[in-house]
C-alpha positions in Angstrom: 0.1 0.1 -0.3 1.5 3.3 -0.9 0.9 7.0 0.1 -0.2 7.3 -3.5 -2.7 4.9 -3.6 -4.3 6.3 -0.3 -4.2 10.1 -1.4 -6.7 8.1 -4.3 -9.3 7.0 -2.1 -11.9 9.1 -1.9 -12.7 10.4 1.7 -16.2 8.9 3.1 -19.5 11.2 2.6 -20.1 12.5 6.2 -22.2 16.1 6.7 -19.8 19.0 6.4 -20.8 20.0 9.7 -19.6 17.3 11.6 -16.0 17.8 10.0 -16.5 21.6 11.0 -17.3 21.0 14.8 -14.2 18.4 15.0 -12.1 21.1 13.5 -11.3 23.0 16.5 -9.2 19.4 17.6 -8.3 17.8 14.1 -8.2 18.9 10.8 -10.7 17.9 8.7 -8.8 15.4 6.9 -7.4 14.2 10.0 -10.7 13.4 11.1 -11.8 11.6 8.0 -8.7 9.3 8.1 -9.9 8.8 11.8 -13.3 7.7 10.7 -12.3 5.9 7.6 -10.3 3.8 9.4 -11.2 3.4 13.0 -14.7 0.9 13.6 -15.1 2.6 16.9 -14.9 6.2 17.0 -16.5 7.7 19.7 -16.4 11.4 20.3 -18.8 13.1 22.1 -18.0 16.6 19.3 -19.4 14.3 16.8 -23.0 13.6 18.3 -24.4 13.5 14.8 -22.3 11.0 13.5 -24.8 8.8 15.9 -27.4 8.7 14.1 -26.1 5.8 11.4 -24.3 3.7 14.3 -25.0 0.4 16.7 -22.2 0.6 18.8 -22.3 3.7 20.6 -19.4 4.5 23.6 -19.8 7.7 25.8 -17.0 8.7 28.1 -16.7 11.6 29.8 -15.1 10.3 33.1 -13.0 13.3 33.5 -15.3 15.9 33.3 -14.2 19.2 31.1 -10.8 20.0 30.0 -11.0 23.4 29.5 -10.3 26.2 32.3 -13.8 26.1 34.1 -13.4 25.9 37.2 -13.5 22.2 39.1 -14.4 19.5 36.2 -17.7 18.3 37.3 -19.1 22.2 38.3 -19.6 23.6 35.1 -21.4 24.3 31.8 -19.7 21.2 29.8 -21.0 18.8 32.4 -24.7 20.4 31.3 -23.7 19.8 27.6 -22.4 16.1 28.2 -25.8 15.8 29.8 -28.4 16.8 27.1 -26.1 14.4 24.4 -26.5 11.3 27.0 -30.5 12.9 26.6 -30.7 13.5 23.1 -28.7 10.1 22.0 -29.3 8.0 24.7 -30.9 5.3 22.6 -27.9 4.8 20.3 -25.6 4.2 23.3 -24.2 0.9 24.1 -21.4 1.8 26.4 -22.1 4.3 28.8 -18.7 5.7 30.4 -19.0 8.4 32.9 -19.5 10.1 36.1 -21.5 8.7 38.9 -23.4 12.3 39.4 -23.7 12.5 35.6 -25.2 9.0 35.4 -27.3 9.5 38.4 -29.1 13.2 37.2 -29.9 11.7 33.6 -31.3 8.1 34.4 -33.2 9.8 37.5 -35.0 11.9 35.4 -35.0 9.8 32.4 -34.8 5.7 33.0 -35.8 4.4 29.6 -32.8 7.5 27.8 -30.5 4.6 27.9 -32.7 1.3 27.6 -30.1 -0.4 24.9 -27.4 -0.1 26.8 -24.9 -2.9 26.8 -21.9 -1.7 29.5 -21.7 0.6 32.3 -18.5 2.1 34.2 -19.1 4.6 36.9 -16.0 6.3 38.0 -16.1 8.6 40.7 -15.0 9.2 44.2 -18.2 10.6 45.8 -20.7 8.5 48.1 -23.7 9.6 46.5 -26.8 7.5 46.0 -27.6 5.5 43.1 -31.4 5.7 41.7 -32.3 2.0 42.2 -35.5 2.2 41.0 -34.8 4.2 38.0 -32.3 1.6 36.1 -33.4 -1.8 37.4 -34.9 -2.3 33.8 -31.7 -1.4 32.5 -29.8 -3.7 35.0 -31.5 -7.1 33.9 -30.0 -6.9 30.9 -26.5 -5.1 31.3 -23.9 -7.3 29.9 -20.8 -5.5 31.6 -19.9 -3.8 35.2 -17.3 -1.8 36.0 -17.5 -0.4 39.9 -15.0 1.8 40.5 -17.2 4.3 42.8 -17.8 4.6 46.8 -21.6 4.1 47.0 -23.4 1.6 48.6 -26.1 1.1 46.3 -23.6 -0.5 43.8 -24.0 -3.3 45.7 -27.9 -3.6 44.9 -27.8 -3.0 41.8 -24.6 -5.7 40.1 -26.2 -7.8 43.0 -29.8 -7.8 41.2 -28.7 -8.3 37.5 -28.8 -11.9 36.4 -27.4 -11.5 33.0 -23.9 -9.7 33.7 -21.0 -11.6 32.0 -18.4 -8.7 32.2 -17.0 -7.5 35.6 -14.5 -5.1 36.3 -13.3 -3.8 39.8 -11.3 -1.5 41.1 -9.1 -1.1 44.0 -11.0 2.1 45.0 -13.6 0.4 47.3 -13.6 -0.7 50.4 -15.6 -3.7 50.6 -13.7 -5.5 48.4 -14.9 -9.0 49.4 -18.5 -8.4 50.3 -18.4 -6.9 46.0 -17.1 -10.1 45.1 -19.4 -12.3 46.8 -22.7 -10.2 46.1 -21.9 -9.6 42.7 -20.0 -12.9 41.1 -21.9 -16.2 43.8 -24.3 -16.3 40.8 -22.3 -15.5 37.6 -21.7 -18.8 36.0 -21.7 -16.9 32.7 -19.2 -15.2 33.5 -16.9 -14.7 30.2 -14.5 -11.5 31.3 -13.2 -11.0 34.7 -10.6 -8.3 35.3 -8.7 -6.2 38.4 -7.4 -3.2 37.2 -4.1 -2.2 37.8 -2.8 -1.7 41.6 -5.7 -4.4 43.1 -4.1 -7.3 44.5 -6.1 -10.6 44.4 -5.6 -10.5 48.5 -8.4 -7.6 48.7 -11.4 -9.7 47.6 -10.2 -13.3 48.9 -8.8 -14.9 52.1 -6.3 -17.1 49.8 -4.7 -17.4 46.5 -6.4 -20.9 46.5 -9.7 -19.7 47.1 -8.8 -17.1 43.7 -8.4 -20.2 41.6 -11.4 -22.4 42.9 -13.3 -19.5 42.2 -11.9 -19.0 38.6 -12.8 -22.9 38.4 -16.7 -22.1 38.8 -16.5 -19.9 35.9 -16.9 -22.5 33.3 -17.4 -19.8 29.8 -14.0 -17.5 31.4 -11.9 -16.7 28.8 -10.8 -13.2 29.0 -8.8 -12.6 32.5 -7.0 -9.4 34.1 -4.8 -10.0 36.6 -1.8 -8.8 38.6 1.2 -10.6 37.1 2.7 -10.8 39.9 0.3 -13.3 41.9 -0.7 -15.5 39.6 0.7 -19.1 38.9 0.5 -19.6 34.5 0.5 -23.2 35.3 -2.8 -22.9 38.1 -4.1 -20.7 36.1 -4.4 -23.2 32.5 -5.3 -25.9 35.4 -8.8 -23.9 36.6 -9.3 -22.1 33.0 -8.8 -24.3 30.0 -10.9 -22.4 27.9 -8.7 -18.7 28.3 -8.1 -16.7 25.2 -7.2 -13.3 26.3 -4.3 -12.6 29.2 -3.6 -9.2 30.5 -0.8 -9.5 33.2 -1.0 -6.1 35.2 1.9 -4.8 37.4 1.4 -1.7 39.9 1.8 1.9 38.4 5.3 2.3 39.8 6.5 -0.2 37.4 4.7 -0.3 34.7 7.0 -0.1 31.0 9.6 -2.0 33.4 11.3 -5.4 33.9 9.3 -7.7 37.1 7.8 -11.2 37.4 5.2 -11.5 34.4 8.3 -12.5 32.5 9.5 -15.4 34.3 6.4 -16.7 35.0 5.5 -16.7 31.3 9.2 -17.9 30.5 9.2 -20.8 33.0 5.9 -22.4 31.8 6.6 -26.1 33.7 7.1 -25.0 36.1 4.6 -23.1 39.8 2.4 -24.5 41.6 -0.3 -26.9 40.5 -3.6 -27.6 41.9 -4.9 -30.4 43.8 -8.6 -31.3 42.3 -10.6 -32.4 39.6 -8.8 -29.5 37.4 -8.3 -30.1 33.1 -5.2 -32.3 33.2 -5.2 -31.4 29.2 -4.7 -27.8 29.7 -1.4 -27.8 28.9 -1.3 -28.9 25.2 -5.4 -27.7 25.0 -5.2 -24.3 26.0 -6.3 -21.6 22.9 -4.0 -18.7 23.8 -4.9 -15.6 21.9 -3.8 -12.3 23.0 -1.3 -11.5 25.6 -0.9 -8.1 27.0 2.0 -6.9 29.8 2.2 -4.1 31.4 6.5 -4.4 31.4 8.7 -4.2 29.0 10.4 -7.3 27.4 13.5 -8.1 24.9 12.4 -9.7 21.4 14.7 -12.5 22.8 11.8 -12.9 25.6 8.9 -11.7 23.3 10.8 -15.1 21.6 10.6 -17.6 23.7 7.2 -16.5 25.0 5.9 -17.1 21.7 7.4 -20.9 21.4 5.5 -21.4 24.9 2.4 -20.1 23.2 2.5 -21.0 19.7 -1.3 -19.9 19.1 -0.8 -16.2 20.2 -1.8 -13.6 17.3 -2.4 -10.4 19.6 0.2 -9.4 21.4 0.6 -6.2 23.4 3.8 -4.9 25.7 4.2 -1.9 27.5 8.3 -1.0 26.1 10.1 -3.0 24.0 13.2 -2.9 25.5 16.6 -2.5 23.3 19.6 -3.9 25.1 22.8 -1.7 25.3 24.7 -1.6 22.8 22.0 -1.9 20.7 21.8 -5.0 18.7 19.3 -5.7 15.1 18.4 -8.9 16.9 19.2 -11.3 19.6 21.2 -14.2 18.8 18.7 -16.9 18.1 15.6 -14.6 17.6 14.2 -15.8 14.6 10.9 -14.5 12.0 9.3 -18.2 13.5 7.6 -17.6 16.3 6.6 -14.3 15.7 4.9 -15.5 12.0 1.5 -15.7 13.8 1.3 -12.3 15.1 -1.4 -10.3 14.0 -1.7 -7.2 16.2 1.3 -5.7 17.7 1.2 -3.2 20.1 3.5 -1.1 22.3 2.6 2.2 24.3 5.8 3.3 25.5 8.5 4.8 24.0 12.1 5.2 24.7 14.7 7.5 23.1 14.4 8.4 19.8 16.7 5.9 18.2 15.7 3.3 20.2 11.9 3.3 18.8 12.9 3.8 15.6 15.1 0.5 16.2 12.2 -1.0 17.3 9.9 -0.5 14.4 12.4 -1.7 12.3 12.9 -5.3 13.8 9.1 -5.7 13.9 9.0 -5.1 10.6 11.7 -8.2 9.9 9.8 -10.1 12.3 6.3 -9.7 12.3 5.4 -10.7 7.9 1.9 -11.1 9.1 1.1 -8.4 10.9 -2.3 -6.5 9.9 -2.5 -3.6 12.8 0.1 -2.1 14.4 -0.2 0.7 17.7 3.1 2.7 17.9 3.3 5.6 20.4 2.7 9.1 19.4 6.5 9.9 19.7 6.9 8.6 16.2 6.1 11.8 15.1 9.4 13.2 16.6 11.0 9.8 15.7 10.6 10.9 12.0 9.9 14.3 11.7 6.9 14.0 9.4 3.5 12.9 9.5 3.4 9.4 10.7 0.5 7.8 7.6 3.3 9.8 4.9 6.4 7.8 6.2 7.2 6.2 2.5 9.2 3.5 4.0 7.0 2.2 6.2 4.9 1.4 3.2 7.8 0.2 0.9 8.3 -2.2 3.3 4.8 -3.3 5.2 2.2 -3.5 2.3 0.5 -6.0 4.5 -0.3 -3.3 7.5 -4.4 -2.6 7.6 -3.9 0.3 10.1 -1.5 1.9 11.9 -3.0 4.1 14.9 -0.5 6.7 17.2 -0.8 6.4 20.9 -0.1 9.2 23.5 1.6 8.2 26.2 4.6 10.0 28.0 8.2 8.4 27.7 9.3 6.9 31.2 12.9 7.3 30.3 
């Protein structure tokens, strides 16, 4: 795919007012490109686009970003509530503050009748309108707990169809919540313990945690602190696991820690006694791995040899040894052949990141989607999508995304 072929593509036909509104933040060309390549274009500033979509996420966690005083007490908050009221029937995923959600759902409980997931992140001890949204909760597919409001115990406890649960450490009733929300969650497919969350906050022992996982026959997506779990034990109790995200404490994100060693030594660790699957080691349908730490290409090579079915690989930062080498001894293209998605969201030195890009191109011949730090703008000095070297060497890549993260160096 060459830059000339990209430029010859017709721009999507969207209402002009969308590009005009977004033009305050992006150029019309960049806005059109983002809408064209992204399957999840969610922006509160382009609500007119929502009328043609069926899967919308409204995200207003942090409130106003302008200098209007406190982010939860300004006119922008009222604007967001109007958007929610006007386009609520199109919204499938709601991610917002507790006060906004309470105000909207209390005044118009049928607004979000098609809601599939609800994320509420607010430290305020506010009362949630149980009676107004119980109808929504009965159909809710995903719940994210990150507030201190005790009403959530009743709300999530009464949700029989919950199959996706995310728990944050901010709440101080961890064990109570796990018992209320997950005691009957036999249909749970995704379980997530966010960063800085300790499993021991929710369970008396690590053994109780493994026993709990064994009671979830449909669990396929798991996010847990990497320093607290045994890969061998997970393979025993979660034989259908396809997506694994090993998180890290905020102070070590992007740096070396225990996640790598647990993945490299897959034949050691805590084996569990009981009626667990003995075939998990050979039948684990492992497709996706995310690590919140850095790793060298040699370590990634070893991990992919241990788990050859991985197609989706995400690492916080690819570590380049000093002095830098093009490839470590023994690293070959074969273990990386199945990788179709690669993401590295932390940036080291500019020259090192450019070398990482060169190695990625050399190792992953079947790569389809590449997500890299936004600092690549600085690495090349030009817009990333117009950099001819990448398109000449990566004609198989169909999606390139830049994300904004601060460098850790």
